A tleap script that builds the chain and sets N, CA, C and O, in Angstrom:
source leaprc.protein.ff14SB
mol = sequence {
  NMET MET GLN PRO PHE ARG LEU ALA LEU GLY
  GLU LEU LEU LEU ASP ARG GLY ALA MET ASP
  GLY GLU GLU VAL PHE THR THR LEU ALA PRO
  ARG TYR GLU GLY GLU GLY PHE PHE SER SER
  GLY ALA VAL LEU GLN GLY LEU GLN SER LEU
  ALA ALA THR GLY ILE VAL ARG GLU ALA TRP
  GLY LYS TRP SER LEU THR ARG TYR GLY GLU
  ASP ARG VAL ARG ARG ASN LEU PRO LYS THR
  ARG GLN CALA
}
set mol.1.N position { -12.079 -2.866 -13.325 }
set mol.1.CA position { -11.993 -3.599 -12.074 }
set mol.1.C position { -10.827 -3.067 -11.236 }
set mol.1.O position { -9.728 -2.856 -11.749 }
set mol.2.N position { -11.077 -2.861 -9.977 }
set mol.2.CA position { -10.071 -2.331 -9.071 }
set mol.2.C position { -9.091 -3.425 -8.658 }
set mol.2.O position { -9.465 -4.585 -8.485 }
set mol.3.N position { -7.827 -3.028 -8.504 }
set mol.3.CA position { -6.828 -3.987 -8.050 }
set mol.3.C position { -7.044 -4.274 -6.565 }
set mol.3.O position { -7.678 -3.485 -5.864 }
set mol.4.N position { -6.516 -5.404 -6.086 }
set mol.4.CA position { -6.651 -5.713 -4.661 }
set mol.4.C position { -6.101 -4.574 -3.799 }
set mol.4.O position { -5.107 -3.937 -4.147 }
set mol.5.N position { -6.764 -4.336 -2.679 }
set mol.5.CA position { -6.436 -3.203 -1.820 }
set mol.5.C position { -4.990 -3.228 -1.345 }
set mol.5.O position { -4.315 -2.200 -1.382 }
set mol.6.N position { -4.505 -4.371 -0.903 }
set mol.6.CA position { -3.125 -4.441 -0.403 }
set mol.6.C position { -2.116 -4.186 -1.511 }
set mol.6.O position { -1.051 -3.622 -1.262 }
set mol.7.N position { -2.440 -4.592 -2.725 }
set mol.7.CA position { -1.558 -4.290 -3.848 }
set mol.7.C position { -1.547 -2.781 -4.104 }
set mol.7.O position { -0.506 -2.213 -4.436 }
set mol.8.N position { -2.699 -2.138 -3.951 }
set mol.8.CA position { -2.759 -0.682 -4.107 }
set mol.8.C position { -1.896 0.013 -3.051 }
set mol.8.O position { -1.232 1.006 -3.347 }
set mol.9.N position { -1.906 -0.506 -1.824 }
set mol.9.CA position { -1.043 0.051 -0.779 }
set mol.9.C position { 0.419 -0.092 -1.167 }
set mol.9.O position { 1.193 0.859 -1.052 }
set mol.10.N position { 0.798 -1.278 -1.624 }
set mol.10.CA position { 2.174 -1.517 -2.032 }
set mol.10.C position { 2.589 -0.668 -3.212 }
set mol.10.O position { 3.700 -0.138 -3.237 }
set mol.11.N position { 1.712 -0.533 -4.189 }
set mol.11.CA position { 2.019 0.280 -5.364 }
set mol.11.C position { 2.225 1.743 -4.971 }
set mol.11.O position { 3.122 2.405 -5.494 }
set mol.12.N position { 1.415 2.241 -4.067 }
set mol.12.CA position { 1.562 3.614 -3.606 }
set mol.12.C position { 2.925 3.820 -2.941 }
set mol.12.O position { 3.609 4.806 -3.218 }
set mol.13.N position { 3.315 2.904 -2.078 }
set mol.13.CA position { 4.609 3.022 -1.409 }
set mol.13.C position { 5.763 2.842 -2.393 }
set mol.13.O position { 6.825 3.441 -2.220 }
set mol.14.N position { 5.562 2.032 -3.409 }
set mol.14.CA position { 6.578 1.862 -4.447 }
set mol.14.C position { 6.765 3.174 -5.210 }
set mol.14.O position { 7.893 3.579 -5.493 }
set mol.15.N position { 5.668 3.825 -5.534 }
set mol.15.CA position { 5.712 5.066 -6.304 }
set mol.15.C position { 6.197 6.266 -5.489 }
set mol.15.O position { 6.947 7.100 -5.997 }
set mol.16.N position { 5.773 6.350 -4.236 }
set mol.16.CA position { 6.011 7.572 -3.454 }
set mol.16.C position { 7.037 7.429 -2.341 }
set mol.16.O position { 7.465 8.435 -1.774 }
set mol.17.N position { 7.437 6.226 -2.019 }
set mol.17.CA position { 8.382 6.045 -0.914 }
set mol.17.C position { 7.668 6.045 0.431 }
set mol.17.O position { 6.453 5.858 0.500 }
set mol.18.N position { 8.423 6.254 1.486 }
set mol.18.CA position { 7.899 6.173 2.848 }
set mol.18.C position { 6.812 7.227 3.093 }
set mol.18.O position { 6.942 8.390 2.710 }
set mol.19.N position { 5.739 6.772 3.746 }
set mol.19.CA position { 4.612 7.649 4.060 }
set mol.19.C position { 4.046 7.237 5.408 }
set mol.19.O position { 4.143 6.075 5.802 }
set mol.20.N position { 3.451 8.200 6.120 }
set mol.20.CA position { 2.760 7.800 7.343 }
set mol.20.C position { 1.348 7.336 6.983 }
set mol.20.O position { 0.879 7.545 5.865 }
set mol.21.N position { 0.689 6.711 7.936 }
set mol.21.CA position { -0.629 6.138 7.680 }
set mol.21.C position { -1.648 7.149 7.199 }
set mol.21.O position { -2.467 6.841 6.334 }
set mol.22.N position { -1.609 8.352 7.747 }
set mol.22.CA position { -2.557 9.401 7.349 }
set mol.22.C position { -2.320 9.831 5.902 }
set mol.22.O position { -3.271 10.082 5.163 }
set mol.23.N position { -1.052 9.916 5.502 }
set mol.23.CA position { -0.730 10.259 4.106 }
set mol.23.C position { -1.246 9.185 3.147 }
set mol.23.O position { -1.783 9.489 2.082 }
set mol.24.N position { -1.073 7.934 3.542 }
set mol.24.CA position { -1.563 6.826 2.708 }
set mol.24.C position { -3.078 6.931 2.568 }
set mol.24.O position { -3.610 6.841 1.461 }
set mol.25.N position { -3.776 7.123 3.691 }
set mol.25.CA position { -5.232 7.244 3.664 }
set mol.25.C position { -5.682 8.406 2.789 }
set mol.25.O position { -6.568 8.239 1.951 }
set mol.26.N position { -5.094 9.560 2.969 }
set mol.26.CA position { -5.479 10.759 2.219 }
set mol.26.C position { -5.224 10.589 0.722 }
set mol.26.O position { -6.024 11.036 -0.100 }
set mol.27.N position { -4.124 9.952 0.373 }
set mol.27.CA position { -3.787 9.763 -1.035 }
set mol.27.C position { -4.735 8.773 -1.715 }
set mol.27.O position { -5.111 8.968 -2.870 }
set mol.28.N position { -5.121 7.710 -1.001 }
set mol.28.CA position { -5.995 6.700 -1.593 }
set mol.28.C position { -7.480 7.050 -1.510 }
set mol.28.O position { -8.294 6.449 -2.212 }
set mol.29.N position { -7.841 8.010 -0.666 }
set mol.29.CA position { -9.261 8.337 -0.451 }
set mol.29.C position { -10.033 8.637 -1.739 }
set mol.29.O position { -11.131 8.105 -1.902 }
set mol.30.N position { -9.522 9.457 -2.662 }
set mol.30.CA position { -10.300 9.710 -3.877 }
set mol.30.C position { -10.513 8.438 -4.717 }
set mol.30.O position { -11.552 8.278 -5.358 }
set mol.31.N position { -9.548 7.563 -4.706 }
set mol.31.CA position { -9.626 6.325 -5.488 }
set mol.31.C position { -10.691 5.379 -4.941 }
set mol.31.O position { -11.334 4.659 -5.704 }
set mol.32.N position { -10.880 5.379 -3.615 }
set mol.32.CA position { -11.818 4.461 -2.971 }
set mol.32.C position { -13.062 5.157 -2.442 }
set mol.32.O position { -13.761 4.620 -1.583 }
set mol.33.N position { -13.341 6.351 -2.953 }
set mol.33.CA position { -14.525 7.095 -2.532 }
set mol.33.C position { -15.782 6.247 -2.756 }
set mol.33.O position { -15.981 5.687 -3.834 }
set mol.34.N position { -16.611 6.161 -1.739 }
set mol.34.CA position { -17.846 5.408 -1.838 }
set mol.34.C position { -17.708 3.925 -1.526 }
set mol.34.O position { -18.714 3.220 -1.458 }
set mol.35.N position { -16.498 3.440 -1.336 }
set mol.35.CA position { -16.292 2.033 -0.972 }
set mol.35.C position { -16.539 1.895 0.529 }
set mol.35.O position { -15.913 2.584 1.334 }
set mol.36.N position { -17.436 1.020 0.890 }
set mol.36.CA position { -17.830 0.876 2.293 }
set mol.36.C position { -16.720 0.448 3.226 }
set mol.36.O position { -16.722 0.821 4.399 }
set mol.37.N position { -15.782 -0.320 2.735 }
set mol.37.CA position { -14.721 -0.838 3.598 }
set mol.37.C position { -13.630 0.186 3.875 }
set mol.37.O position { -12.876 0.035 4.836 }
set mol.38.N position { -13.533 1.227 3.052 }
set mol.38.CA position { -12.386 2.127 3.125 }
set mol.38.C position { -12.480 3.083 4.307 }
set mol.38.O position { -13.445 3.837 4.440 }
set mol.39.N position { -11.472 3.040 5.155 }
set mol.39.CA position { -11.376 3.933 6.316 }
set mol.39.C position { -9.915 3.993 6.724 }
set mol.39.O position { -9.088 3.232 6.222 }
set mol.40.N position { -9.603 4.902 7.640 }
set mol.40.CA position { -8.220 4.973 8.126 }
set mol.40.C position { -7.858 3.683 8.852 }
set mol.40.O position { -6.705 3.255 8.819 }
set mol.41.N position { -8.825 3.068 9.500 }
set mol.41.CA position { -8.591 1.790 10.167 }
set mol.41.C position { -8.279 0.677 9.181 }
set mol.41.O position { -7.428 -0.173 9.448 }
set mol.42.N position { -8.963 0.676 8.041 }
set mol.42.CA position { -8.699 -0.335 7.008 }
set mol.42.C position { -7.304 -0.160 6.425 }
set mol.42.O position { -6.631 -1.143 6.112 }
set mol.43.N position { -6.867 1.090 6.276 }
set mol.43.CA position { -5.520 1.363 5.772 }
set mol.43.C position { -4.492 0.837 6.767 }
set mol.43.O position { -3.541 0.159 6.378 }
set mol.44.N position { -4.677 1.146 8.036 }
set mol.44.CA position { -3.748 0.689 9.068 }
set mol.44.C position { -3.722 -0.839 9.127 }
set mol.44.O position { -2.653 -1.442 9.222 }
set mol.45.N position { -4.881 -1.451 9.071 }
set mol.45.CA position { -4.953 -2.914 9.101 }
set mol.45.C position { -4.249 -3.517 7.880 }
set mol.45.O position { -3.547 -4.520 8.006 }
set mol.46.N position { -4.428 -2.920 6.716 }
set mol.46.CA position { -3.759 -3.402 5.512 }
set mol.46.C position { -2.245 -3.280 5.616 }
set mol.46.O position { -1.517 -4.197 5.236 }
set mol.47.N position { -1.773 -2.150 6.130 }
set mol.47.CA position { -0.333 -1.956 6.303 }
set mol.47.C position { 0.230 -2.940 7.323 }
set mol.47.O position { 1.314 -3.488 7.122 }
set mol.48.N position { -0.492 -3.167 8.409 }
set mol.48.CA position { -0.038 -4.108 9.424 }
set mol.48.C position { 0.011 -5.532 8.892 }
set mol.48.O position { 0.917 -6.292 9.237 }
set mol.49.N position { -0.948 -5.898 8.060 }
set mol.49.CA position { -0.919 -7.251 7.490 }
set mol.49.C position { 0.240 -7.407 6.513 }
set mol.49.O position { 0.849 -8.475 6.438 }
set mol.50.N position { 0.549 -6.347 5.762 }
set mol.50.CA position { 1.708 -6.400 4.873 }
set mol.50.C position { 3.003 -6.446 5.683 }
set mol.50.O position { 3.970 -7.083 5.264 }
set mol.51.N position { 3.032 -5.782 6.832 }
set mol.51.CA position { 4.212 -5.828 7.698 }
set mol.51.C position { 4.406 -7.233 8.270 }
set mol.51.O position { 5.537 -7.700 8.404 }
set mol.52.N position { 3.316 -7.896 8.603 }
set mol.52.CA position { 3.401 -9.244 9.168 }
set mol.52.C position { 3.991 -10.241 8.178 }
set mol.52.O position { 4.544 -11.263 8.583 }
set mol.53.N position { 3.879 -9.953 6.895 }
set mol.53.CA position { 4.422 -10.846 5.876 }
set mol.53.C position { 5.750 -10.359 5.320 }
set mol.53.O position { 6.281 -10.945 4.376 }
set mol.54.N position { 6.295 -9.286 5.900 }
set mol.54.CA position { 7.608 -8.802 5.504 }
set mol.54.C position { 7.619 -7.934 4.261 }
set mol.54.O position { 8.686 -7.680 3.702 }
set mol.55.N position { 6.468 -7.476 3.815 }
set mol.55.CA position { 6.392 -6.672 2.587 }
set mol.55.C position { 6.639 -5.192 2.886 }
set mol.55.O position { 7.264 -4.492 2.088 }
set mol.56.N position { 6.153 -4.721 4.024 }
set mol.56.CA position { 6.420 -3.347 4.439 }
set mol.56.C position { 7.000 -3.349 5.837 }
set mol.56.O position { 6.945 -4.351 6.549 }
set mol.57.N position { 7.553 -2.216 6.217 }
set mol.57.CA position { 8.047 -2.040 7.585 }
set mol.57.C position { 7.661 -0.631 8.032 }
set mol.57.O position { 7.447 0.268 7.218 }
set mol.58.N position { 7.579 -0.473 9.342 }
set mol.58.CA position { 7.289 0.839 9.902 }
set mol.58.C position { 8.496 1.287 10.718 }
set mol.58.O position { 8.984 0.555 11.579 }
set mol.59.N position { 8.957 2.466 10.444 }
set mol.59.CA position { 10.045 3.046 11.217 }
set mol.59.C position { 9.749 4.518 11.434 }
set mol.59.O position { 9.503 5.254 10.478 }
set mol.60.N position { 9.772 4.949 12.685 }
set mol.60.CA position { 9.519 6.349 13.046 }
set mol.60.C position { 8.197 6.870 12.476 }
set mol.60.O position { 8.104 8.013 12.030 }
set mol.61.N position { 7.187 6.011 12.502 }
set mol.61.CA position { 5.864 6.423 12.057 }
set mol.61.C position { 5.650 6.435 10.547 }
set mol.61.O position { 4.576 6.812 10.079 }
set mol.62.N position { 6.652 6.031 9.788 }
set mol.62.CA position { 6.546 5.995 8.323 }
set mol.62.C position { 6.554 4.545 7.852 }
set mol.62.O position { 7.319 3.722 8.355 }
set mol.63.N position { 5.714 4.247 6.901 }
set mol.63.CA position { 5.642 2.917 6.299 }
set mol.63.C position { 6.402 2.938 4.986 }
set mol.63.O position { 6.290 3.886 4.210 }
set mol.64.N position { 7.178 1.883 4.740 }
set mol.64.CA position { 7.911 1.764 3.480 }
set mol.64.C position { 8.019 0.303 3.083 }
set mol.64.O position { 7.878 -0.592 3.916 }
set mol.65.N position { 8.266 0.075 1.814 }
set mol.65.CA position { 8.440 -1.287 1.319 }
set mol.65.C position { 9.819 -1.812 1.691 }
set mol.65.O position { 10.795 -1.062 1.714 }
set mol.66.N position { 9.890 -3.090 1.977 }
set mol.66.CA position { 11.178 -3.757 2.135 }
set mol.66.C position { 11.659 -4.135 0.729 }
set mol.66.O position { 10.905 -4.015 -0.236 }
set mol.67.N position { 12.892 -4.584 0.615 }
set mol.67.CA position { 13.370 -5.045 -0.702 }
set mol.67.C position { 12.515 -6.199 -1.200 }
set mol.67.O position { 12.147 -6.260 -2.373 }
set mol.68.N position { 12.209 -7.100 -0.300 }
set mol.68.CA position { 11.322 -8.216 -0.636 }
set mol.68.C position { 9.965 -7.686 -1.104 }
set mol.68.O position { 9.400 -8.183 -2.078 }
set mol.69.N position { 9.450 -6.672 -0.404 }
set mol.69.CA position { 8.163 -6.085 -0.760 }
set mol.69.C position { 8.183 -5.428 -2.131 }
set mol.69.O position { 7.226 -5.552 -2.894 }
set mol.70.N position { 9.275 -4.727 -2.448 }
set mol.70.CA position { 9.393 -4.113 -3.772 }
set mol.70.C position { 9.299 -5.169 -4.860 }
set mol.70.O position { 8.604 -4.986 -5.860 }
set mol.71.N position { 10.003 -6.272 -4.657 }
set mol.71.CA position { 9.971 -7.359 -5.633 }
set mol.71.C position { 8.571 -7.943 -5.772 }
set mol.71.O position { 8.095 -8.161 -6.886 }
set mol.72.N position { 7.915 -8.195 -4.652 }
set mol.72.CA position { 6.558 -8.770 -4.676 }
set mol.72.C position { 5.551 -7.835 -5.346 }
set mol.72.O position { 4.715 -8.283 -6.131 }
set mol.73.N position { 5.628 -6.556 -5.044 }
set mol.73.CA position { 4.692 -5.594 -5.639 }
set mol.73.C position { 4.924 -5.517 -7.145 }
set mol.73.O position { 3.977 -5.595 -7.927 }
set mol.74.N position { 6.175 -5.366 -7.547 }
set mol.74.CA position { 6.471 -5.289 -8.990 }
set mol.74.C position { 5.993 -6.541 -9.722 }
set mol.74.O position { 5.453 -6.458 -10.825 }
set mol.75.N position { 6.193 -7.690 -9.103 }
set mol.75.CA position { 5.795 -8.952 -9.734 }
set mol.75.C position { 4.279 -9.062 -9.909 }
set mol.75.O position { 3.806 -9.723 -10.833 }
set mol.76.N position { 3.527 -8.422 -9.033 }
set mol.76.CA position { 2.065 -8.544 -9.069 }
set mol.76.C position { 1.353 -7.391 -9.754 }
set mol.76.O position { 0.131 -7.417 -9.899 }
set mol.77.N position { 2.097 -6.382 -10.175 }
set mol.77.CA position { 1.474 -5.285 -10.924 }
set mol.77.C position { 1.099 -5.756 -12.314 }
set mol.77.O position { 1.708 -6.692 -12.831 }
set mol.78.N position { 0.108 -5.124 -12.932 }
set mol.78.CA position { -0.222 -5.479 -14.316 }
set mol.78.C position { 1.001 -5.308 -15.213 }
set mol.78.O position { 1.856 -4.464 -14.947 }
set mol.79.N position { 1.082 -6.095 -16.257 }
set mol.79.CA position { 2.233 -6.078 -17.166 }
set mol.79.C position { 2.525 -4.672 -17.694 }
set mol.79.O position { 3.690 -4.323 -17.888 }
set mol.80.N position { 1.511 -3.872 -17.927 }
set mol.80.CA position { 1.708 -2.514 -18.439 }
set mol.80.C position { 2.443 -1.643 -17.425 }
set mol.80.O position { 3.072 -0.658 -17.812 }
set mol.81.N position { 2.381 -1.975 -16.161 }
set mol.81.CA position { 3.010 -1.186 -15.116 }
set mol.81.C position { 4.411 -1.695 -14.758 }
set mol.81.O position { 5.167 -0.978 -14.103 }
set mol.82.N position { 4.771 -2.907 -15.171 }
set mol.82.CA position { 6.020 -3.519 -14.744 }
set mol.82.C position { 7.239 -2.979 -15.455 }
set mol.82.O position { 8.354 -3.151 -14.962 }
set mol.83.N position { 7.072 -2.343 -16.578 }
set mol.83.CA position { 8.211 -1.861 -17.372 }
set mol.83.C position { 8.985 -0.774 -16.676 }
set mol.83.O position { 9.969 -0.271 -17.220 }
savepdb mol mol.pdb
quit
């Protein structure tokens, strides 16, 4: 079972640091191949919704997790990933 999409966005930013929207889309594309909802627009919408809740921020075209966002993402990752 696939993890929730927004959690996947957060996990990617946790692992790789700041990325622009196109980098996020390109990196997640193989994982979501064949999923009807997946598009660059869906990635942007997901990042914007995470920004609205204070989990990510955008600066100079790059998206990154806030400290609050890092805590939230780590807390919601599967136990095997939290170590």
